[in-house]
Every structure is written in structure tokens, then in C-alpha cells.
N, C-alpha and C positions, 0 to 999 in steps of 0.2 A: 358618554354622557357627562356633562359638566354640572357640578353642584354649585349653585350660587349661594353665598353666605350673605345674610342680611347685614346692613350697616350696624344695627344694634348688636348682633351676634359677633361681628368683627370687633366692635369697640370693647365688648366684654372680653374677648380673647386677648386683645392688646393689654387691657387692664390687668388681667389675671397673670400674664407673663411678664409684666413690667418689673424691672429690678428696683429694689428699695433705693430711695434717694439718699445719698450721703450728705450729712449736714455737719457743720462744725458745732462743737459743744462750747457754749460760752462759759468762761471761767472768770472768777473774781480775782482780786489782786493776790490772794493766797493760793490760787490754783485750784480752788474748789469749784465744782460744776454749779452753775446757776440754774435753778429749775425754771423752765419756760413759764410756769404759772406765775412766777414773781415778776415777769416782764409784761404780763397782760395789762394793757391800758396805760402804760407809762407815757406813751405819746398820744395824749388826748387833748384836743382843744377845749379845755375846760373853762370854768368861770374865771380862774386866776389868769390864765392866758388871755382871755378876752379883756379883762380889766387892764392888763398890762399893755395890750396892743391897740385898743380902741381909744379914740379921743373921748375925754370925759363926758361930753354932752351926748355922744352917740351911745356910750355905755349906759348912761342914766336913762335915756329914752328906751333902750332895750329892756332894762330892768322894769321900767314902768309897763312895757308891753307884757312882760311875764307876770308881774305881780298884780296888775290892775286890769288885765285882759284887754288892753288897748290894741288897736290895729297896728300891725307892723308897718312902719313907714318905709318907703322905697329907699330913701337915703340911708337909713339904718341897715336895712337888708344888704345893700350894696357895700357898705363899709365893713360889715361882718364877713361877707363873702370874700372881699379883698384881704382882710386880716387872716382868714382861714387859709387862703391860697398862699400868702406870703409865709405863714407859719409852716405850712406843709412843705413848701419848697426848702425852707431853711432846715427843716427836720429830715430832709433827704428823700422826700416822696417824688416818685416819677409818674405814678398813676393814682387814680382815685375812683371810688365806687359810690354810687347812690343806692342805698338799700331802702325799700319801701314796701308797704303792704297795700296793694291796690284793692283787694277784696278780702273779706274775713277768711282767715285760714290759709291765705296764699301770700307769697312774697315774690318780689322781683328785684333785679339788680340792673344797673346801667354802669358800665365800666368805661372810663376815659383815661387819657394820658396827658401829661403836661408836655407841650411841644414848644420849643424855642427855635425859631428860624434864624 
């Protein structure tokens, strides 16, 4: 008699028996360990990055969209998307994820990679 294990049970068994992942500890210039919590959010496409990378007129239009509730112009959206992509590639990104909430209480993600042929 053969016992068939469900995919879920098999995944649980794999997870339970998985060996811990070895990671490098980041050190500062004095050799002291840098806590991971101090690194959270340091690579963020924030307002300063946006202001530095966008043409002045595009940045101004985007600020009006935020502050005055104006409709987001396609030209502005495309310029921001391009700036974010260039910033991400310069920051060493190889993949990106869209995280969103399609329904109250639920989340979803879409993962993609940057591909250069």
C-alpha cells in the first residue's frame, strides 16, 4: 500500500527540515555589527530623490497633484516611472514587486525582473 502525501504536507516537511540560511553580518568601519533595523528604508525613492531626478516642471506638476488633488497627468506618471526605474537600476535592483490591497483585509503582490537583452 502506497501512502500519498499531499503537496501542502510535503511543503511543510521541506520547510521544517530546511537548514538555516547563512548570511554575512554587515560591519561598520570599526568592525562593529550593524543592526539590520538601521538599514531598513535606506534605499527609498523618496521626495528628495524625486526632486533631484525629475525635471523641475514635472516635479512641480506632481506636487500640485499631491497638494491640490489634481488628476495625475500621463506625462508626469511616465516621467516618474522612468526616474524610479533608473534609480532602482543604479541602486543595484534586479527585481521589483508591486504590492497592493485589492480588497479590504487582503493583499496581493506581483513580482517582475529587469531584463536586458
